[in-house]
C-alpha positions as CSV (number, residue, x, y, z in Angstrom):
1,M,95.1,109.0,65.5
2,T,97.4,110.9,67.8
3,V,97.1,110.2,71.6
4,N,98.3,112.7,74.1
5,I,98.8,110.6,77.2
6,Y,99.5,113.8,79.2
7,D,95.9,115.0,78.7
8,N,94.7,111.8,80.1
9,A,97.1,112.1,83.1
10,N,96.0,115.6,83.8
11,E,92.3,114.5,83.6
12,M,93.2,111.7,86.1
13,A,94.7,114.3,88.4
14,K,91.4,116.2,88.3
15,V,89.4,113.1,89.0
16,L,91.8,112.1,91.9
17,K,91.0,115.4,93.6
18,Q,87.3,114.3,93.7
19,T,87.9,110.9,95.5
20,E,87.1,110.3,99.1
21,Q,90.7,109.4,99.8
22,Y,92.0,112.7,98.4
23,L,89.4,114.8,100.1
24,N,90.1,113.2,103.4
25,W,93.8,113.7,103.0
26,E,93.3,117.3,102.0
27,S,91.1,118.0,105.0
28,A,93.7,116.4,107.4
29,F,96.5,118.4,105.7
30,D,94.5,121.6,106.0
31,A,93.9,120.9,109.7
32,I,97.6,120.7,110.4
33,Q,98.3,123.9,108.5
34,K,95.8,125.7,110.7
35,D,97.4,124.4,114.0
36,D,100.8,126.1,114.7
37,E,102.0,123.3,117.1
38,A,101.0,120.5,114.7
39,K,102.5,122.3,111.7
40,K,105.8,122.9,113.5
41,L,106.0,119.2,114.6
42,F,105.0,118.0,111.2
43,D,107.7,120.1,109.6
44,Q,110.2,118.6,112.0
45,F,109.0,115.2,111.2
46,Q,109.3,115.7,107.4
47,T,112.9,117.1,108.0
48,V,113.7,113.9,109.9
49,Q,112.2,111.7,107.2
50,M,114.3,113.4,104.6
51,S,117.5,113.0,106.7
52,V,116.8,109.3,107.2
53,Q,116.2,108.7,103.5
54,Q,119.4,110.5,102.6
55,M,121.4,108.6,105.1
56,M,119.9,105.3,103.9
57,Q,120.7,106.2,100.3
58,S,124.3,107.0,101.1
59,Q,124.5,103.9,103.4
60,Q,125.4,106.0,106.4
61,Q,124.6,105.2,110.0
62,P,123.0,107.8,112.3
63,S,124.7,108.9,115.4
64,E,123.1,108.1,118.8
65,E,122.2,111.8,119.1
66,Q,120.3,111.7,115.8
67,E,118.5,108.5,116.7
68,K,117.4,110.0,120.0
69,E,116.2,113.1,118.2
70,W,114.3,111.0,115.7
71,D,112.7,108.8,118.4
72,T,111.6,111.9,120.3
73,I,110.0,113.4,117.3
74,A,108.4,110.1,116.3
75,S,107.0,109.8,119.8
76,E,105.5,113.3,119.7
77,V,104.0,112.7,116.2
78,Q,102.3,109.6,117.5
79,K,100.7,111.6,120.3
80,N,99.4,114.3,117.9
81,T,95.9,113.4,116.6
82,L,96.1,115.8,113.7
83,I,99.3,114.3,112.4
84,T,98.2,110.7,112.9
85,A,95.0,111.5,111.1
86,L,97.0,112.9,108.2
87,L,99.3,109.9,108.1
88,S,96.3,107.6,108.1
89,T,94.6,109.4,105.2
90,E,97.9,109.6,103.4
91,Q,98.2,105.8,103.6
92,A,94.7,105.4,102.1
93,L,95.6,107.9,99.3
94,N,98.8,106.0,98.6
95,T,96.9,102.8,98.3
96,V,94.7,104.4,95.6
97,L,97.8,105.7,93.8
98,T,99.5,102.3,93.9
99,E,96.4,100.7,92.5
100,I,96.3,103.3,89.7
101,N,100.0,102.8,89.0
102,D,99.4,99.0,88.8
103,I,96.6,99.6,86.2
104,V,98.6,102.0,84.1
105,T,101.7,99.8,84.1
106,K,99.7,96.6,83.5
107,P,100.6,96.4,79.8
108,V,104.3,96.5,80.6
109,S,104.0,94.0,83.4
110,E,102.1,91.6,81.1
111,A,104.7,91.9,78.4
112,Y,107.5,91.0,80.9
113,S,105.5,88.1,82.3
114,K,105.1,86.7,78.7
115,I,108.9,86.7,78.4
116,R,109.3,84.6,81.6
117,Q,106.8,81.9,80.5
């Protein structure tokens, strides 16, 4: 019997879109897309996140100016209820995705744990 794991993964993606966590995330994401101010701020926030990640990966230190800019954007993000709602729903969705990943990778984890015994 031939197994196409990608068919199962695509089915899982369809099922994920039906979960409460995904639907809540999608609703929060759509709300930001419909609000020009929130969308602009969220785009700035994502740009900052990417910059921070790149700097961390290359082990660079941000300048004082960059830190001030990042702090300002982070402060504005915390005040925006649409963005905080999105971040909250994103966290719930990521929890589900982590749990799914743990289930999918369980055979590999179990194999490695047998080696350590």
